[in-house]
C-alpha positions, 0 to 999 in steps of 0.5 A: 500499499502506497501514498499513490493508492486511491483514498476510499475514506476521508474523515476530518474533524469528526465529533460526537457527544452524548450529554456531557460525554465527548465520545469522539473528539475531532477525529481525522484520518484516511483509509486507502482502498484495499487496506485492512485497518485496525481500530485500537483502544480500550473499552470506552475509547470511542471506537463503536461510536466512531464506527457507527457514524461511519456506518450512518447509524449515528449523526456526527455533531460536527465534521465530515465523512467522505466515502469515495468523495461523497459526503456520507451525512448528506448522502446516507443512502448512497453510502449504505450501498457501499458499506457493510456493517458488522456490529459487536452484538448479534441478536439471536433470532429464534425459529430462523434458519441460517438460510432464512436469515440471509434470505431476509437480509438479501431481500432487505438489500432489494435483491430479486429472487435470482440474484438473492439465491446466488448471493446467499449461496456465495456468502454461505460458501465463503463463510463455510456455512453451506453445511449449516444452512438449515440449522436454527440460528440459536443452536449455532456456536459462537464462532458459527454465529460470528461467521453468520454475522459476517455473511450478512455483512457481505450479502450486498457485496459492499466495498467497505466493511466495518467490523466492530470487535468481530473476534470477541469471545471466540476460541483460538480455532474460531479466531484463526478461521476468522483471521483467514476470512479477513485475509481472503477478503483483502485478496478480493480487494475489500477495504476493512476497518476492524476494531478491538481492544486486544492488540495482538489480535489486530497485529496479525490481520492489519496493515495499518492502525488507528489508535484511540484514547478517551475519544481522540485519535492519537495515532494513525499510520502504517503497521510496519512503520509503527513496529519499526519506529525507533524510540528513546530506548534505542535499537532493540535486538534479538541475540542468540549465542551458541549453546543457548547460553542466555546467562553469559549473554545477560551477564555481558550485557549487564557489564556493558554501558548502554544495554538494557535487557527487555526480556528473555524468551526461547533461548534468545535475549531481547535487549536495547542499546540506548544510543541512537547513533548507528556507529556506536551500535555497530561498535557494540555489536562487533565487540559482542561478537568478539567476546561471545559465540553469537550465532544470530542477532537481528533487529527486534520489532516492537510489540504492539503493546509497547508501541501503544504505550509509547504513543500514549506517553508521547501523545502525538505518536511521534518517536521520542526525541533522539540525538541524531534524527537524520540517521533514525531510519538507518540500520547499523552495520558492523564495520570491517575489522 
């Protein structure tokens, strides 16, 4: 995804209050065609209110939402034909089968009988519900229910899908199945906005992220840039020595100035060197290789949890101040001996 990829959604200055509560405060961001964007925030951060405004289910107090250049508030019917909405709560329908449920929503989209049959068959096949088409909805498992809700969202073949906490309450197998469906939708050219307060959940599905806190968008950007962004803790590395001798490695790091061990996992030590000067980092890595039998080291990506906390602390989402900003994107190389 590049800056030349056409914009699908433009949000500017969007706000919504409920009495004294400012649920969404001056939110602005863009989503490009074909992106899978994660909306991250704790419970009460304003994610659902923001999504409901994008889906034309709540009117904003101020601001603009443009979908393919058309104003969503001024032209809600046009917007709804291009949006698929999956809420975070599924109301169970008693005495209704999977096919009957999807038939109803296909008719609600204005489909004729022939198109309706094809559309329902297609979404049931895609979500692997064809074998359950005669099953009563209230007898479905949680994972099957979520797949049915997704099938309903897909019935109109909308280009922009808004999914509110779609993996909430799913077991590991159902989460994996849902993640695979998201990848398939991206491959079909769909654009998705997916909310969650579980960061690792979105990290496996998304290529861009929007962070919300207390109703405010505090960061939006590319996933890769976020995970590789350098912070005041300097460069982080995963280091492994022969024999998986983490104790000797930790001792070496403790005796050297500037190193901070973050954690030890699976015979590897993840440590950060506080200097942001590539030359200083390279010198340290060279000395490490001379002193210990290092068999592998490479740059360590930040976990989403660390990135989120860093953004909360620094507010703007920009990396913390560093000594040499011009070199922040360089990867240090070990000089020849």
